[in-house]
Structures are given as structure tokens and as C-alpha cells.
VOGU-3710 file (C-alpha; in Angstrom, 3 decimals, decimal comma):
1> xxxxxxxxxx> 32,565/1,225/15,467  33,051/4,556/13,629  29,873/4,718/11,878  27,174/5,006/15,142  27,315/8,754/15,345  26,589/9,287/11,509  24,304/6,293/11,635  22,111/8,358/14,348  21,798/11,434/12,540  20,713/9,905/9,008
11> xxxxxxxxxx> 17,794/7,668/11,254  17,036/11,406/12,811  16,964/12,556/9,451  14,468/10,230/8,154  12,701/10,140/10,871  11,970/13,807/10,282  11,489/13,055/6,819  8,467/10,718/7,635  6,558/12,674/10,631  7,108/15,788/8,376
21> xxxxxxxxxx> 4,591/14,001/5,937  2,809/11,681/8,209  -0,989/13,257/7,608  -1,043/14,617/4,308  -2,497/12,312/2,504  -5,641/11,075/3,078  -6,618/7,406/4,759  -7,576/5,121/1,760  -10,038/2,178/2,352  -7,287/-0,182/2,657
31> xxxxxxxxxx> -5,751/1,873/5,863  -9,194/2,098/7,237  -9,915/-1,389/6,750  -6,628/-2,160/8,885  -8,290/-0,264/11,631  -11,467/-1,792/11,320  -9,961/-5,229/11,408  -7,547/-4,472/14,283  -11,207/-3,014/15,880  -12,574/-6,222/15,979
41> xxxxxxxxxx> -13,137/-8,339/19,379  -9,642/-10,357/20,231  -11,263/-13,681/19,157  -11,871/-12,176/16,079  -8,618/-10,828/15,119  -6,688/-14,463/16,119  -9,361/-15,954/13,972  -7,777/-14,302/11,276  -4,998/-16,542/11,439  -6,998/-19,857/9,951
51> xxxxxxxxxx> -9,399/-17,735/7,583  -8,307/-18,666/4,020  -7,420/-15,074/2,105  -6,095/-12,995/5,031  -3,331/-11,539/4,138  -1,317/-9,957/7,302  -3,341/-11,689/10,585  -0,051/-10,779/12,498  0,116/-7,367/11,217  -3,739/-6,788/12,813
61> xxxxxxxxxx> -2,893/-8,705/16,068  -0,329/-5,904/16,649  -2,141/-3,206/15,670  -5,059/-4,283/17,926  -2,732/-3,779/20,433  -1,538/-0,371/19,926  -4,867/1,439/18,895  -5,964/0,093/22,326  -2,837/2,300/23,803  -3,393/5,408/21,258
71> xxxxxxxxxx> -6,487/4,965/19,983  -8,178/4,999/16,183  -6,733/8,636/14,887  -4,739/8,545/11,656  -1,530/10,104/13,014  -1,811/7,293/15,394  -2,279/4,674/12,875  0,398/5,610/10,458  3,292/6,172/13,377  2,940/2,128/13,535
81> xxxxxxxxxx> 4,290/1,785/10,377  6,686/4,926/10,853  8,342/2,883/13,971  9,094/0,027/11,768  10,357/1,933/8,950  12,849/4,161/10,953  13,645/0,824/12,340  14,640/-0,978/9,500  17,365/1,744/8,819  19,819/0,240/11,799
91> xxxxxxxxxx> 19,162/-3,085/10,589  19,757/-2,657/6,503  23,225/-0,950/8,045  24,182/-4,168/9,711  23,223/-6,055/6,635  25,048/-3,352/4,605  28,100/-3,774/6,150  28,165/-8,043/5,200  28,635/-6,729/1,501  30,314/-3,120/1,571
101> xxxxxxxxxx> 32,550/-1,036/3,121  32,014/1,069/6,177  31,318/3,980/4,121  29,148/2,581/1,314  27,102/0,689/3,582  26,012/4,596/5,226  25,835/5,631/1,814  23,017/2,777/1,148  21,304/3,641/4,761  21,037/7,142/3,913
111> xxxxxxxxxx> 19,632/6,146/0,734  16,995/3,968/2,197  16,245/7,426/4,312  15,414/9,590/2,376  13,728/6,946/-0,169  10,563/8,534/-1,108  8,713/5,152/-1,780  10,260/3,815/1,535  9,110/7,228/3,081  5,488/6,456/1,581
121> xxxxxxxxxx> 5,038/2,966/3,019  6,698/4,235/6,229  3,917/7,244/6,617  0,770/4,203/5,011  -1,239/2,308/7,938  -0,643/-1,082/6,216  1,873/-3,754/7,222  4,988/-2,471/4,821  6,407/-1,237/7,554  6,421/-3,956/9,849
131> xxxxxxxxxx> 7,083/-6,074/7,054  10,493/-4,337/5,631  12,054/-4,598/9,172  11,448/-8,267/9,974  12,780/-8,839/6,051  15,696/-6,464/6,655  16,355/-8,645/10,117  15,558/-12,134/8,547  17,834/-11,863/5,994  20,610/-10,656/9,005
141> xxxxxxxxxx> 20,320/-13,467/10,911  20,033/-15,592/7,943  23,416/-14,464/7,092  25,040/-14,229/10,630  23,726/-18,104/11,103  25,531/-19,004/8,087  28,419/-17,525/9,122  28,980/-18,377/13,032  25,759/-21,378/13,232  24,288/-21,886/16,705
151> xxxxxxxxxx> 21,128/-22,929/17,477  19,799/-19,161/18,858  20,825/-17,277/15,597  18,775/-20,242/13,280  15,960/-20,287/15,776  16,030/-16,461/15,543  16,062/-16,670/11,902  12,901/-19,355/11,675  10,889/-17,019/14,562  11,316/-13,909/12,392
161> xxxxxxxxxx> 10,790/-15,852/9,148  7,671/-17,356/10,482  6,738/-14,061/11,970  7,376/-12,255/8,589  5,330/-14,749/6,772  2,483/-14,423/8,747  2,812/-10,482/8,685  2,128/-10,796/4,548  2,217/-14,318/2,494  4,426/-13,223/-0,450
171> xxxxxxxxxx> 7,395/-13,949/2,715  7,714/-17,047/0,068  9,377/-15,089/-2,254  11,501/-13,644/0,286  12,522/-17,174/1,521  13,645/-17,106/-2,592  16,083/-14,189/-1,617  17,495/-16,390/1,532  18,185/-19,353/-0,837  20,017/-17,250/-3,215
181> xxxxxxxxxx> 22,265/-16,140/0,354  22,097/-19,856/1,366  23,638/-21,045/-2,237  26,017/-18,040/-2,491  27,434/-18,543/0,461  28,314/-21,830/0,649  28,618/-22,479/4,307  27,185/-24,479/6,764  25,356/-26,755/4,089  24,272/-29,292/6,047
191> xxxxxxxxxx> 22,951/-26,627/9,247  21,143/-24,737/6,448  19,484/-26,952/4,153  17,989/-28,601/7,978  16,266/-25,127/8,458  15,427/-24,822/5,232  13,201/-27,469/5,478  11,850/-26,509/9,063  10,315/-23,271/7,402  7,584/-25,533/5,617
201> xxxxxxxxxx> 6,268/-25,793/9,195  5,023/-22,708/10,272  3,663/-21,631/7,220  2,038/-25,321/6,248  -1,328/-23,846/7,702  -1,648/-21,785/5,376  -0,820/-24,205/2,483  -4,458/-25,456/3,000  -6,142/-22,257/0,853  -2,647/-20,922/-0,700
211> xxxxxxxxxx> -2,383/-23,916/-2,639  -6,568/-24,031/-4,323  -6,462/-20,407/-4,862  -3,267/-20,893/-6,863  -4,924/-23,407/-9,181  -8,350/-22,250/-9,226  -9,397/-20,514/-12,445  -11,101/-17,699/-10,165  -8,954/-13,986/-11,929  -7,154/-12,379/-9,127
221> xxxxxxxxxx> -7,910/-8,578/-10,433  -4,278/-7,866/-10,752  -3,112/-6,984/-14,392  -0,110/-9,501/-16,243  3,371/-7,701/-16,346  5,832/-9,486/-18,771  9,326/-9,629/-16,696  10,969/-6,385/-17,866  7,903/-4,497/-16,968  8,010/-6,031/-14,077
231> xxxxxxxxxx> 11,636/-5,122/-13,284  10,792/-1,733/-14,247  8,404/-0,981/-12,580  10,290/-2,345/-9,310  13,575/0,368/-10,169  11,035/3,526/-11,036  9,583/3,111/-7,907  12,939/2,779/-6,276  14,263/5,297/-7,553  11,544/8,016/-7,144
241> xxxxxxxxxx> 8,997/6,804/-5,311  5,431/7,111/-6,267  5,725/10,682/-7,857  7,942/12,556/-9,133  7,528/15,982/-11,501  11,152/14,946/-12,587  9,940/11,965/-14,299  11,807/10,572/-16,401  14,939/11,979/-16,040  14,851/11,133/-12,632
251> xxxxxxxxxx> 15,659/7,631/-13,286  18,936/8,722/-14,695  20,788/8,986/-11,971  19,919/5,914/-10,398  19,936/4,133/-13,480  23,930/5,205/-13,903  24,473/4,120/-10,419  22,626/0,968/-10,761  24,358/-0,006/-14,040  27,976/0,788/-12,258
261> xxxxxxxxxx> 26,804/-1,519/-9,766  26,520/-4,328/-12,081  29,492/-3,676/-13,591  31,074/-4,172/-9,968  29,631/-7,900/-10,928  31,995/-9,900/-8,143  30,592/-7,606/-5,946  27,148/-7,642/-7,102  26,884/-10,846/-8,079  24,958/-11,759/-4,059
271> xxxxxxxxxx> 23,166/-8,501/-4,258  21,771/-9,527/-8,284  21,007/-12,942/-6,746  18,894/-11,984/-3,554  16,996/-10,060/-6,035  16,578/-11,981/-9,018  15,439/-14,384/-7,651  12,165/-13,700/-5,269  11,218/-11,601/-8,547  11,705/-14,270/-11,357
281> xxxxxxxxxx> 9,391/-16,799/-8,735  7,005/-14,551/-7,971  6,799/-14,046/-12,290  6,775/-17,248/-12,438  3,424/-17,475/-10,433  2,088/-14,580/-11,942  2,012/-16,962/-15,217  -0,264/-18,652/-13,927  -1,895/-16,543/-11,521  -0,919/-12,058/-11,406
291> xxxxxxxxxx> -0,473/-11,365/-8,052  2,153/-8,685/-8,744  2,858/-4,942/-7,513  5,727/-3,691/-6,040  5,187/-2,813/-2,531  4,378/-6,876/-2,842  8,651/-6,896/-2,858  9,514/-4,123/-1,223  11,624/-6,559/1,212  14,006/-6,433/-1,581
301> xxxxxxxxxx> 14,251/-2,319/-1,728  17,368/-2,419/0,885  19,544/-4,536/-1,401  18,641/-2,077/-4,604  20,232/0,702/-2,535  23,188/-1,356/-1,656  23,747/-1,662/-5,803  22,960/2,072/-6,249  26,056/2,663/-3,459  27,890/0,042/-4,826
311> xxxxxxxxxx> 27,733/1,597/-8,233  29,264/5,397/-6,681  32,061/2,728/-5,348  32,979/2,062/-8,912  32,346/5,267/-10,791  34,302/6,766/-8,002  37,179/4,263/-9,004  37,022/5,881/-12,991  36,450/9,383/-12,137  36,661/10,770/-8,811
321> xxxxxxxxxx> 33,801/13,513/-9,676  31,402/10,937/-10,467  30,786/9,975/-7,484  30,050/12,783/-5,848  27,802/14,442/-8,738  25,960/10,896/-8,932  25,190/11,138/-5,053  23,923/14,097/-5,305  22,268/13,661/-7,559  20,234/10,840/-6,399
331> xxxxxxxxxx> 19,398/12,827/-2,943  18,182/15,838/-5,029  15,715/13,422/-6,908  14,505/11,377/-3,557  13,831/15,292/-1,912  11,901/16,530/-4,674  10,143/12,973/-4,820  9,285/12,952/-0,823  8,327/16,845/-1,042  5,288/15,960/-4,177
341> xxxxxxxxxx> 4,458/13,091/-2,558  3,524/14,924/0,754  2,215/18,183/-1,170  -0,042/16,491/-4,068  -2,725/14,817/-3,147  -2,599/11,182/-4,257  -5,019/9,153/-2,111  -8,551/9,242/-1,906  -9,198/12,613/-0,612  -12,466/11,646/1,891
351> xxxxxxxxxx> -11,033/13,671/3,975  -11,996/16,618/2,282  -15,225/14,628/0,583  -16,644/13,991/4,289  -16,387/17,733/5,383  -18,122/18,890/2,170  -20,885/16,307/3,736  -20,408/17,811/6,798  -21,148/21,565/6,306  -24,099/21,045/3,666
361> xxxxxxxxxx> -25,450/17,842/4,686  -28,810/17,265/6,824  -30,151/14,693/8,781  -31,861/11,833/7,530  -30,383/12,558/3,458  -29,734/9,440/1,467  -26,173/8,753/0,340  -25,241/6,257/-2,198  -22,058/4,940/-2,307  -20,493/3,753/-5,219
371> xxxxxxxxxx> -18,182/1,536/-5,190  -20,015/0,440/-1,942  -16,786/-0,467/0,052  -15,767/3,535/-0,052  -18,354/3,637/2,711  -16,178/2,504/5,285  -14,348/5,411/4,281  -16,482/7,707/4,968  -17,915/6,732/8,127  -14,121/6,779/9,651
381> xxxxxxxxxx> -14,246/10,961/8,570  -17,784/11,744/9,595  -16,864/9,360/13,033  -21,422/9,375/13,188  -21,508/12,871/13,462  -24,348/13,324/11,514  -27,203/10,031/10,490  -27,935/9,383/7,511  -29,598/6,606/4,799  -26,779/4,064/3,045
391> xxxxxxxxxx> -27,435/3,099/-0,102  -24,862/1,037/-2,044  -24,451/1,820/-5,740  -25,911/-1,133/-8,121  -23,139/-3,517/-9,720  -23,666/-3,038/-13,507  -20,796/-4,763/-14,611  -22,695/-8,376/-15,225  -24,719/-7,101/-17,754  -27,640/-5,038/-15,415
401> xxxxxxxxxx> -29,331/-2,689/-17,805  -30,365/1,005/-17,822  -34,095/-0,436/-16,591  -32,895/-2,570/-14,361  -30,846/-0,056/-12,655  -34,158/2,175/-12,868  -35,807/0,139/-10,697  -32,860/-0,391/-8,412  -32,552/3,211/-7,529  -36,517/4,017/-7,434
411> xxxxxxxxxx> -36,497/1,276/-4,765  -33,839/2,924/-2,440  -33,996/6,120/-2,944  -37,197/7,320/-5,083  -38,976/9,228/-1,860  -35,875/10,750/-0,459  -35,646/15,382/-1,869  -31,989/15,217/-1,074  -29,663/12,127/-2,038  -25,571/12,412/-2,049
421> xxxxxxxxxx> -23,793/10,629/-4,686  -20,170/9,559/-3,782  -18,138/8,611/-6,731  -14,507/7,026/-5,767  -13,247/3,983/-8,109  -16,799/3,861/-10,085  -15,153/2,302/-12,843  -13,971/-1,173/-10,660  -18,513/-1,717/-9,959  -19,735/0,590/-12,831
431> xxxxxxxxxx> -17,673/1,072/-16,048  -20,295/2,168/-18,224  -21,485/5,560/-15,603  -25,170/3,993/-15,238  -26,267/5,042/-11,891  -24,886/8,684/-12,589  -26,534/8,979/-15,335  -30,007/7,831/-13,552  -29,335/10,749/-11,488  -28,851/13,122/-13,899
441> xxxxxxxxxx> -32,273/12,180/-15,356  -34,142/12,020/-12,397  -32,182/14,463/-10,550  -30,978/17,922/-9,987  -27,538/18,470/-8,579  -28,076/21,021/-5,915  -23,783/21,041/-5,360  -20,848/19,401/-6,397  -17,180/18,863/-5,246  -14,160/16,651/-7,085
451> xxxxxxxxxx> -11,441/15,890/-4,865  -8,662/13,428/-5,547  -10,553/10,107/-6,571  -13,893/11,267/-5,199  -17,104/13,161/-6,168  -19,219/14,363/-4,769  -22,475/15,263/-5,765  -26,000/16,501/-3,646  -28,544/16,193/-6,037  -32,349/16,915/-4,796
461> xxxxxxxxxx> -35,646/16,076/-6,186  -37,125/18,348/-8,614  -40,758/19,680/-7,363  -43,972/18,531/-9,641  -45,253/21,102/-12,425  -48,505/22,342/-10,925  -51,375/22,753/-13,404  -53,367/26,220/-12,406  -55,932/25,406/-14,538  -56,765/21,656/-12,730
471> xxxxxxxxxx> -56,071/23,460/-9,447  -58,814/26,120/-10,128  -61,267/22,837/-11,052  -60,243/21,299/-8,143  -60,808/24,161/-5,930  -64,326/25,088/-7,252  -65,576/21,082/-7,097  -66,685/20,905/-3,740  -68,590/23,568/-4,276  -70,526/21,801/-7,318
481> xx> -71,289/19,292/-5,863  -73,094/20,812/-2,849
//
């Protein structure tokens, strides 16, 4: 295959882009959670598979083996995701060759390799790099089983989908995309039907809590998005990543390419159906239970980049100069966005916040965390280098009054001379800012550090005022009493 050398070069380029900025962002709380969950005893990690509400238990099980070899450092954690993010590229090339000529399949692979969106999730210590690789492999195995049949191919497909499901439960929506592929291919109907029914078995245990959770009236914490907004969010993320200083102009080249891909409707119909089936399925669930965020559909990204590449083919047939112009524009947007993501802090910068505490903190200081959950990130970076007294910030969003906040904080930090207040995502816990207001009223701010999504303030207790006349009277009182 002539594409081997270009494909190898793209893989090396993608690896270089990902490894270059792997430590540019501080770990955020979900990444630290991944380390803590994977560091638990093996029996506890295995118990995650039967624990209601645990998403990605297989990821934590695999990560446990990885960190036992490499340690719990930032680089080791993220490198695990990077490996799978890079592995998804050759898998995506083989998949793209099923839909596109070799030249445009390679172009789709190049888009994936430089995609700032996929670079971001290849540099995050979460399950998304692994899930993307498994999802791409599942689509590839499904297509090959539909084309060639065979028990081995179908068995590998079922195992891959089952593994993907226990990495992320939104694999249910991935299966809708594979259903679209099955309906579009129109081969091996009986085999395909039996296999899709068999897929129910490995995922059935999770339905014991998934279905009650869906029917429960409890809020999910996710906002509701209309379908056009969902599509817009996905298009923006896949086109220019997490941060692009050229936004919204950065969307123009990808928009023109996508339009060309859609106009090539006979070739784009299977790609569009694979994308829209899962999106529509997730939207249907969100009508009752909002659970949408763009990374929950990351497995669809390869088909978006195939659509982009197909669009280049369409415009080449209309005017040859348009294709190189669009290709260059898309790659420039990708390069700029990937650079911006690595240059500007986006995640909660606890790395810098803890460095400030490490320099000015003293043994036995009290530290109030608002929200309390971020203490895990704080402790991860502090690594036990200094003893402190932790205090959970009060949850005030259910109507706690200022007097109740006063009683809560007096009972916990009232005797401390030095108290640190760590504010990160505080509006989730204290939208009225009562905690910060209490400290301003009762303590004196001595030091403040404002970092990305984290504020650190050192407060000291004011010295009591001394009444010299009363002090003089107390000094002479013993003499008078004699």
C-alpha cells in the first residue's frame, strides 16, 4: 500500500504535537480522580464494574496496571491517553479507506493527527483517548464483518464494543452509529441481526442502574441543549478545538469543506447517517435527562474528518485551486488552535496555586476548600510536603443564612491565626459568595494569588486592640489589694 510511508509520517507528526504540550496544563479534578481511583486496592477497582454510576471502570483497571509500572506523575498519566490517541490514527486510516480514495483517506488521517480537539483529549488523563481508539476499532471490525463475515470477526467486534461500553457508557450511542452502518451496508442481515442482539448480553448488568437513573427525576447537572446547539457545539469543537484565537473565523474553512462533503451526497450519506444516528439518540435522551457534552461523542470525530476530506474532493472537481486553499486554511487553524491550547492556561491551575502555598504556608495552617472536592487536586500537587488542617467550605446554595455560615466557620477556623482560602468553581457550592465575605469581615488578607480557575488567599487573624488605661489599672490592682 503506497500510503504506508505518508501514514507513518502522520503518526510521527501527531505524536510530536501531542507530546510537546502534554504538561502545558495543570491536572484538573477529574484527572486527579482517575489517579486516585486507579490507585485503590485491586479488589476495590474490580468492584467499580458492579458499582452503580461508575463510568469507565475498565479504564481505571487498565490505568492501575499502567501506573504500577510508571508511577502517578502527570506525564505518566497523560502519556497513557496519548498512546491510545495516536493508536487511533492508523485504525482511522483503515476505516477511512472503506469510504474514501487513498489520497483523501490520508487527508482525513492528517486532519485527525493535527486536530486540536483530539490533541486535547490525547493529553488529558481520562478515558477519552482509549475510548476513541476502541470506538474506531469497533467501527472498523463491524464493517469488515459485514463485508467478509466469519465468526472470528463478529466475535472481535462484540468484544470490542463490550470493552468500549465499560470504558464509557455512552457507547450505547456509538452502537446507534453502527446500526446506521449495518442498515446502509445491506449485507449479512441475519448475521448482523443476531450479533446486535447478542450485544445486549455484556451490557445488560449496567442496565440495573442505568434505567432507574434515566427514569429518576433527580437533576443530572448538565444543561439542556436544543439539537441545533448540540450540532453547533460539536462542529465548533471538531473544527477548532478547545481554544482558538481566530474564532469564529476559524470555522469558515471547515464549514466550506463540510458543505462540499454534504453536496457529495451519495458518498457522504453513510458518513452523515453514522454521525446523526448517535446525535439524535442522545438528543432524545436529553429531552428527559440532559447528559450532553461534546466529549461524550468523541467516537464520531473520525467520520467528521472523513466528511471534511470528502468536501475537498468535491471542491477539487469544481475548481482545483479551492482544494489546496481549503486544506492549507484548515491546517493553519489546527496549528494555531493546538498552539493556543498549549500556551494559555485553561484548566484549573492547581500546580501554580500549590506552589504559592508551598512557599508561604506554615505547618499547621488551616486551609478552607471551596468547593471541598478540589482538596484532592491540592493534595496531589502538595504530595504531603507540608501538614495543614483541612476544612470543607460550607454548602450555602440550599439557603444557608449568613449567621449559619458564621457559626459553621467559627466552629472550624475560629481559633486559627492563619487560614488559607482556596476558591475553585466556588459558585457550584456558594453562589452568593458568603464564605469569602465572612473571611473579609473577620480576618485580614495578607497574600493573594489569582490563577486560572483558582484563587488562593492567606488570611490572618487581626491582633486584639489593647486598652492601655485598663492595662495600667490591671497592673496596679495587685498592689492595691495588698
